[in-house]
TORSEKE-271653 format. One record per residue (C-alpha): residue in three letters; x, y, z; residue number from 1. Coordinates in steps of 0.1 Angstrom, whole numbers. Example, Ala and Ser with C-alpha at 12.3 -4.5 7.8 and 13.67 -1.06 7.14 Angstrom:
BEGIN
   zapa       x       y       z   semar
    ALA     123     -45      78       1
    SER     137     -11      71       2
This chain:
BEGIN
   zapa       x       y       z   semar
    UNK       0       0       0       1
    UNK      14      34      -9       2
    UNK       8      49      26       3
    UNK      34      24      39       4
    UNK      60      43      19       5
    UNK      54      75      39       6
    UNK      77      83      68       7
    UNK      87     112      90       8
    UNK     123     123      85       9
    UNK     137     107     116      10
    UNK     121      73     109      11
    UNK     132      74      73      12
    UNK     168      83      83      13
    UNK     170      49     100      14
    UNK     156      31      70      15
    UNK     179      48      46      16
    UNK     210      41      68      17
    UNK     202       4      67      18
    UNK     197       5      29      19
    UNK     230      23      24      20
    UNK     247      -3      46      21
    UNK     234     -29      21      22
    UNK     251     -10      -7      23
    UNK     220       7     -21      24
    UNK     225      40     -38      25
    UNK     199      65     -24      26
    UNK     185      93     -46      27
    UNK     167     123     -32      28
    UNK     145     149     -48      29
    UNK     117     171     -36      30
    UNK      88     193     -45      31
    UNK      53     205     -38      32
    UNK      36     181     -63      33
    UNK       3     200     -59      34
    UNK     -14     187     -90      35
    UNK       4     156    -104      36
    UNK      11     159    -141      37
    UNK      32     142    -168      38
    UNK      62     164    -161      39
    UNK      63     152    -125      40
    UNK      60     115    -136      41
    UNK      88     118    -161      42
    UNK     110     138    -137      43
    UNK     106     112    -109      44
    UNK     114      84    -134      45
    UNK     146     102    -143      46
    UNK     155     106    -107      47
    UNK     149      69    -100      48
    UNK     172      60    -128      49
    UNK     201      77    -110      50
    UNK     202      50     -82      51
    UNK     185      21     -64      52
    UNK     161      39     -40      53
    UNK     142      71     -47      54
    UNK     132      92     -17      55
    UNK     109     122     -24      56
    UNK     105     150       0      57
    UNK      71     166      -2      58
    UNK      65     202      10      59
    UNK      39     204      38      60
    UNK       8     225      34      61
    UNK      23     254      54      62
    UNK      55     252      33      63
    UNK      36     253       0      64
    UNK      16     282      12      65
    UNK      47     301      21      66
    UNK      63     294     -13      67
    UNK      33     296     -37      68
    UNK       8     319     -19      69
    UNK     -25     317       0      70
    UNK     -44     298     -26      71
    UNK     -20     269     -26      72
    UNK     -18     240     -21      73
    UNK     -48     228     -40      74
    UNK     -45     193     -24      75
    UNK     -36     187      12      76
    UNK      -2     173      22      77
    UNK     -14     138      31      78
    UNK     -31     135      -3      79
    UNK      -1     148     -22      80
    UNK      22     124      -3      81
    UNK       0      94      -9      82
    UNK      -3     102     -46      83
    UNK      35     105     -50      84
    UNK      40      73     -29      85
    UNK      17      54     -53      86
    UNK      41      59     -82      87
    UNK      62      29     -92      88
    UNK      94      50     -94      89
    UNK      90      62     -58      90
    UNK     103      41     -29      91
    UNK      98      65       1      92
    UNK      82      98       8      93
    UNK      88     123      37      94
    UNK      69     155      43      95
    UNK      89     185      55      96
    UNK      77     218      69      97
    UNK     106     241      60      98
    UNK     107     262      29      99
    UNK     136     240      16     100
    UNK     146     204      22     101
    UNK     181     210      36     102
    UNK     174     196      70     103
    UNK     158     165      55     104
    UNK     188     161      31     105
    UNK     212     163      61     106
    UNK     192     136      80     107
    UNK     191     112      50     108
    UNK     225     119      35     109
    UNK     215     107       0     110
    UNK     241      95     -26     111
    UNK     225     115     -54     112
    UNK     205     147     -53     113
    UNK     182     154     -83     114
    UNK     167     187     -92     115
    UNK     152     201    -124     116
    UNK     174     217    -150     117
    UNK     157     250    -141     118
    UNK     179     251    -110     119
    UNK     213     267    -118     120
    UNK     244     247    -110     121
    UNK     258     257     -76     122
    UNK     223     270     -64     123
    UNK     207     236     -57     124
    UNK     199     235     -20     125
    UNK     218     207      -4     126
    UNK     240     202     -34     127
    UNK     273     212     -18     128
    UNK     265     191      13     129
    UNK     257     160      -8     130
    UNK     290     165     -27     131
    UNK     309     170       6     132
    UNK     301     134      16     133
    UNK     310     120     -19     134
    UNK     276     122     -35     135
    UNK     266     138     -67     136
    UNK     241     163     -80     137
    UNK     221     157    -111     138
    UNK     201     184    -130     139
    UNK     172     165    -148     140
    UNK     157     176    -180     141
    UNK     122     190    -176     142
    UNK      91     184    -198     143
    UNK      82     216    -216     144
    UNK      47     229    -211     145
    UNK      42     209    -179     146
    UNK      36     229    -148     147
    UNK      11     229    -119     148
    UNK       8     267    -122     149
    UNK      -2     265    -159     150
    UNK     -28     238    -152     151
    UNK     -43     260    -124     152
    UNK     -43     290    -147     153
    UNK     -61     269    -174     154
    UNK     -87     257    -150     155
    UNK     -93     293    -139     156
    UNK     -98     303    -176     157
    UNK     -65     320    -180     158
């Protein structure tokens, strides 16, 4: 069941430590994932291809509101986490309250950090930390025309 893939950061840190001890390469990425679209699905598949285990950090409702404005998120955090966890490419999901996932990245110590190509090299949050423990940062190609904001604008008649 997809809900079995959802952990808090501290619980997940223990799981990830065990998986890494088994030699598994852990990949981390994050996002709001407010309305799941094909760009998200493709992006998460790319992230999964970079290692053995894909962990997705999902912004909490308060975090999304702070980043995207008062009218967001459209879906609550538990729904968004469960939808992401239901994807075949995703192994684990953790919600986080902060504006960025740095504290979660520091807890999990992934081997690979994946962000979209819209993030400039050197500006990826957690990138220098992941590289400091021997990991790598990957900038994944995005699907043109796929964005939650554009979907919301279309629904609103924009």
